[in-house]
C-alpha positions, 0 to 999 in steps of 0.5 A: 649728520647734518643731513639727519638734522635738516630732515628732522627739522623738516619733518617736525615743521610738516607734521606742526603745519598739518596739525595747525590745519586739522586743528582748525576743523571742529565739525564734519558734515558728511552728506551721501546721495544714494545712487549719484554716479560720478559719471553724471557730474560732468553732464549734470546742471549742478552749479553748487556742486561744481562750485564746491570743486572749484572751492575744494578738492575732489575725485570722481573715480572713488571706487565702491566695494562690491556688490555695488549696492547700498547697505554694504557700501554705506557700511564701508563708508562709515566703517572704513573697511570691506564687507568681509571685515565688518560683515555687511554684505548685501543691498538690504543687510540688517545684520552682518551676514559674515560675523565682524572681524572685530567688534565693539561693546555694542556688537558692530564693527568700530565705525567712524563715530567710535574712533572720534568718540575714543579720542574726544569723549564729548564729541556729539554725532547726529545721523539723519537717513531717508533710507530706513536701512541705514539705521541698521548700520549705526551704533546708537549707543555712541551716536546720540541722535539717529533719525529715520525719516522714512523716504522723505527727502523734504523732511530729511533736509528739514531735520538736518538743517534743524540739527545743524543749526541747533546742535552744531555736531561734531560729526553729522552724517545725512543720507538722501534717497534720491537720485537713486529712487528716479534711477529705479523708477525711470532709469539711471542716465535718463533726462529724469535723472538729471533733472532730479540732480538739480534737486540734489544740488538744491539740497546741497546749497540748502545744507551749505546755508545751514552750515553758515547760519550755524556759524560753523563754516570756518571750522567744517569739512563739508563732504558730497559722496555716494554709495554706488551709481547705476545703470539702466534701472539697477545697480549691484554690478561691476560697470564703472557706471555703478562702481565710481562715485564722487567725493567732493570736499570743502573746508579749512585746509583743503586745496582749491580746484584740486583733482585728487588723482590718488586711487581711492576707495569708499572705505578710505572716507571714514579714516580721511575724516577721522584724521581730520578730526585728530582722532586715531585710526582703528586698528582693524580698519583697512582704509587710509587717509587721503592726505592729498585733501589737505594743503 
């Protein structure tokens, strides 16, 4: 009896601590860089991203789903499940090739936006994307602001900075098409690819500054990730260079300098961020919250 009582007291305090930490989180900024292979980060000149790794927690061994291509993986990231469940199966899927195993009233598999909105009907969302293909994955009846910047990285950056400062959304997702463009045109893991990663790092720094300027920094989870890596001038295959992506997180309650060794898949991202925002996981999701990213 005494042991059971001690266990229940310990469990209560653990839950209370977790709730107190996640209760500080009012905003999430999820930044996705197309084609940012995890293999490149140790070799890259990316001081901002590497400072994030010191200030927060990270994994350089997150696995994509197959194929290691764009739409199928961005969908998996945002929808907490794999392609046979949400139905987007290809690089450029515009509609599900397989009927989704579950749909919302708007016809798409439930995403992180649906989950957070179910918990908080007043939640605000913004999606700003460089690659037009992202737009087909977004439920525009739930996400109030969706901006297609038509492959223009500078305009994408300008727009997301403006939205963060002006509106302070609950959840912001921004997609940049680089370094994948350089990977396709010149090659992944080339000098030109690493040169582009310097631009990627500068964009991260500018987004961090926007969060600070908006007065959101102490209430914001800030995440860097990707859809796939690459090899030669392509991706879609099964090599580790293609299927391992980074996940780097900073913000309230995130342990500093922690390399998370727990196995993680791209579809664990939506459940993890949903949990941090205090919302429930959708019953159809197959991903799970990676709680090692909180103290």
